[in-house]
C-alpha positions in Angstrom: 94.0 -72.5 -0.6 94.8 -70.0 -3.4 91.6 -71.4 -5.0 89.4 -71.4 -2.4 90.1 -67.6 -1.8 89.5 -66.9 -5.4 86.3 -68.4 -5.0 85.2 -66.4 -2.1 86.7 -63.5 -3.3 88.9 -63.0 -0.4 92.8 -62.6 -0.1 94.7 -66.2 1.0 96.2 -64.7 4.1 92.5 -64.2 5.2 91.3 -67.4 4.7 94.2 -69.2 6.6 93.4 -67.0 9.4 90.0 -67.7 9.4 90.6 -71.6 9.6 93.3 -71.4 12.2 90.3 -69.2 14.3 88.1 -72.3 13.6 90.6 -74.6 14.3 91.4 -72.9 17.5 87.6 -72.6 18.7 87.4 -76.6 18.0 90.5 -77.5 19.6 92.0 -79.7 16.8 93.5 -79.2 12.9 91.3 -79.7 10.3 93.7 -79.4 7.5 97.3 -81.4 7.2 99.6 -78.8 5.6 102.3 -80.0 3.8 104.8 -78.4 0.8 102.6 -80.1 -1.8 99.1 -78.5 -0.5 96.9 -79.4 2.4 94.7 -82.3 3.1 91.8 -82.6 5.7 92.2 -84.0 8.9 89.4 -86.7 10.1 88.2 -83.8 12.3 88.3 -81.9 8.8 86.1 -84.5 7.0 83.7 -84.7 10.1 83.2 -81.0 10.1 82.7 -80.8 6.0 80.1 -83.3 6.7 78.2 -81.6 8.9 78.4 -78.4 7.5 77.0 -79.7 4.1 74.0 -80.6 6.1 73.6 -77.5 8.0 73.7 -75.7 4.5 71.1 -78.1 3.3 69.1 -77.3 6.2 69.4 -73.5 6.2 68.1 -74.2 2.3 65.1 -76.0 3.5 64.1 -73.6 6.0 64.3 -70.7 3.4 62.1 -72.7 1.5 59.5 -73.4 3.9 59.5 -69.9 4.9 58.9 -68.8 1.3 56.1 -71.5 1.2 54.2 -69.9 4.1 54.2 -66.5 2.5 53.1 -68.2 -0.9 50.3 -70.3 0.7 47.8 -68.7 3.0 47.7 -70.5 6.4 46.9 -69.9 10.1 43.5 -69.4 12.3 40.6 -67.0 11.0 37.6 -66.2 13.0 34.1 -65.7 10.8 31.2 -64.3 12.3 28.0 -65.2 10.6 24.2 -64.4 11.0 22.3 -67.3 12.8 19.9 -66.7 10.0 22.4 -67.8 7.5 24.1 -70.4 9.0 21.8 -73.3 6.9 22.6 -71.9 3.8 26.3 -70.7 4.3 28.1 -72.5 7.2 28.8 -76.0 5.3 29.5 -74.1 2.0 32.0 -71.8 3.9 33.6 -74.8 5.4 34.1 -77.3 2.7 35.1 -74.5 0.2 38.1 -73.4 2.3 39.0 -76.7 3.1 39.7 -77.8 -0.3 40.8 -74.5 -1.5 43.2 -73.8 1.4 43.7 -76.6 3.7 46.3 -74.6 5.9 43.7 -72.3 7.1 42.0 -73.2 10.1 38.1 -71.6 10.4 36.7 -70.5 13.7 32.9 -69.8 13.2 31.0 -67.3 15.4 27.1 -67.4 15.1 24.9 -64.6 16.5 22.6 -61.6 15.6 23.4 -58.7 13.8 24.1 -56.5 17.2 26.5 -59.7 18.7 28.4 -59.8 15.3 29.0 -55.8 15.4 30.5 -56.2 18.7 32.7 -59.1 17.8 34.0 -57.4 14.7 34.7 -53.6 16.9 36.4 -56.0 19.6 38.4 -57.8 17.1 37.2 -61.4 18.3 36.4 -62.2 14.7 38.4 -60.9 11.4 35.9 -61.0 9.0 32.0 -61.4 9.1 28.8 -61.4 7.2 26.7 -58.6 8.5 23.2 -57.2 7.4 23.3 -53.4 6.4 27.4 -53.9 7.1 27.8 -50.8 4.5 26.3 -48.5 6.8 29.3 -49.2 9.7 31.9 -46.4 9.1 33.9 -48.3 11.3 34.4 -51.5 8.9 35.3 -52.0 5.4 32.6 -53.9 3.8 31.5 -55.3 0.4 27.5 -55.4 -0.3 27.4 -58.9 -2.1 23.6 -59.5 -1.7 19.9 -58.8 -0.7 17.9 -60.4 2.0 14.2 -61.2 1.4 12.2 -61.5 4.3 9.8 -64.6 4.0 7.1 -66.4 5.7 8.3 -70.0 7.1 6.7 -72.5 8.4 6.1 -76.7 7.9 5.6 -77.4 4.2 2.8 -80.1 4.9 0.8 -77.1 6.9 0.2 -75.7 3.3 -2.2 -77.2 0.6 0.2 -75.6 -1.9 3.4 -73.5 -2.2 2.2 -69.6 -3.0 4.4 -67.3 -4.9 4.2 -65.0 -1.9 2.2 -63.8 1.1 0.9 -60.4 2.1 2.5 -58.9 5.1 -1.2 -58.8 6.8 -1.8 -62.5 6.3 1.4 -63.4 7.6 1.0 -61.4 10.9 -2.6 -63.4 11.5 -0.4 -66.6 11.9 1.1 -67.6 15.4 4.2 -66.3 15.1 7.6 -67.0 16.8 10.0 -64.2 16.3 13.6 -62.9 17.7 14.1 -61.2 20.7 14.3 -57.3 20.8 16.3 -55.4 20.5 17.4 -56.9 17.1 17.6 -55.3 13.6 15.6 -58.2 12.0 12.5 -57.3 14.5 12.8 -53.8 14.2 12.4 -54.1 10.4 9.5 -56.2 10.8 7.7 -54.1 13.4 8.5 -50.7 10.8 6.8 -52.9 8.0 4.0 -53.7 10.3 3.6 -50.1 11.3 3.4 -48.9 7.6 0.7 -50.9 6.6 -1.2 -49.9 10.3 -0.6 -53.1 12.0 1.2 -54.3 15.1 3.3 -57.4 15.7 2.3 -59.9 18.6 4.1 -62.8 18.5 2.9 -65.8 20.6 6.5 -66.2 21.9 9.7 -64.1 21.6 12.8 -66.6 21.6 16.2 -67.8 20.1 16.5 -68.7 16.5 17.5 -72.4 17.7 14.0 -72.6 19.6 12.2 -70.8 17.0 13.2 -74.0 14.2 12.3 -76.4 16.9 8.8 -75.0 17.3 8.2 -74.7 13.6 9.0 -78.4 13.4 6.8 -79.1 15.9 3.4 -77.6 14.0 1.2 -74.7 14.3 4.2 -72.3 15.0 5.4 -69.8 12.3 8.1 -67.1 11.7 9.6 -64.5 9.6 13.1 -64.8 8.6 15.4 -63.5 5.9 17.1 -65.4 3.0 19.1 -64.9 -0.3 18.7 -67.1 -3.4 15.7 -68.2 -5.5 12.1 -68.5 -3.6 9.6 -69.6 -2.9 11.2 -72.9 -1.8 11.0 -75.9 1.0 14.4 -76.7 2.6 14.1 -79.4 4.9 10.5 -79.6 5.2 10.6 -75.8 6.1 8.4 -73.6 3.3 9.9 -70.2 2.6 7.7 -67.8 1.1 8.7 -64.3 0.1 6.4 -61.4 1.8 5.0 -58.8 -0.2 2.6 -55.5 0.2 5.2 -54.3 1.7 8.2 -56.4 0.5 11.0 -56.3 3.2 14.3 -56.6 2.5 18.1 -55.3 3.3 21.5 -55.3 2.4 24.0 -58.1 3.4 27.5 -57.0 3.0 31.1 -59.0 4.1 33.0 -56.7 6.3 36.2 -56.5 7.8 38.5 -54.2 10.1 39.8 -50.9 8.8 43.0 -51.5 11.1 46.1 -52.4 8.8 46.1 -54.6 6.0 44.7 -58.0 6.1 46.7 -61.3 6.3 46.6 -63.8 3.6 44.6 -66.2 5.3 41.9 -63.4 6.2 41.9 -62.1 2.8 41.2 -65.4 1.1 38.6 -66.0 3.6 37.1 -62.6 2.9 37.3 -63.2 -1.0 35.6 -66.8 -0.7 32.5 -65.6 1.8 31.9 -62.6 -1.0 32.1 -65.3 -3.8 29.7 -67.9 -2.0 27.3 -65.2 -1.2 26.8 -64.1 -4.9 26.9 -67.4 -6.1 23.6 -68.3 -4.3 22.0 -64.8 -4.7 19.5 -64.6 -7.6 21.8 -65.0 -10.8 24.8 -66.4 -9.3 26.0 -69.9 -9.8 26.5 -72.4 -7.4 
């Protein structure tokens, strides 16, 4: 008892009193006392066995909590422009799954207007937003420039030109995004700058535009990052010139409070992936 008190930095009477209180609480003796010292009773041995397991479980719980703090985990909602889903959707998922398997992604897909609303209403934690650096309600990192391109089935071209003028692009039967839309506003403004108007044969969703292009003699104008001209899944992507149409692309997140670790690693990964597919980046 004296040695136990010394290890606990307590007086021996205080240790003895604590044991007596424990015995009263359990309703049974824990120690067999004699003139030569004390020995544990059967109840004492049983309690000691359970106590060892309790302390082990507490240590395991503390280690697990520390692991959660050091390894990002949890759900993160990311908003991506529909026009970039083909370039970034799979890359983001596979990279996050490999690097941070405890982070569960939820991906929203929409136009700039929808993404802005999702971010402001807290429905998304991080997003890729065209011209996002102009939104002062959000933190942003500008990481790429989108080039507007003329798109159509590759087999409809005699060869793949290095570029195409906006005037020529407007002469084709176009399917374009519905107004109001940032992408559409930029196309309309560029057309006005050369004294022309935009008259699409249909204004509709990105999904239907893709289906119409694959059917044949329908074309569109879409932004893209990376090396061009290029053919992607049978669709030719040709930069537009005279004038060039470009816009910045930023990763954005809320200005309210610090980022959770899962959101932070998602934000960092998204910036890295966008920069990697930009001209000069490395895949």
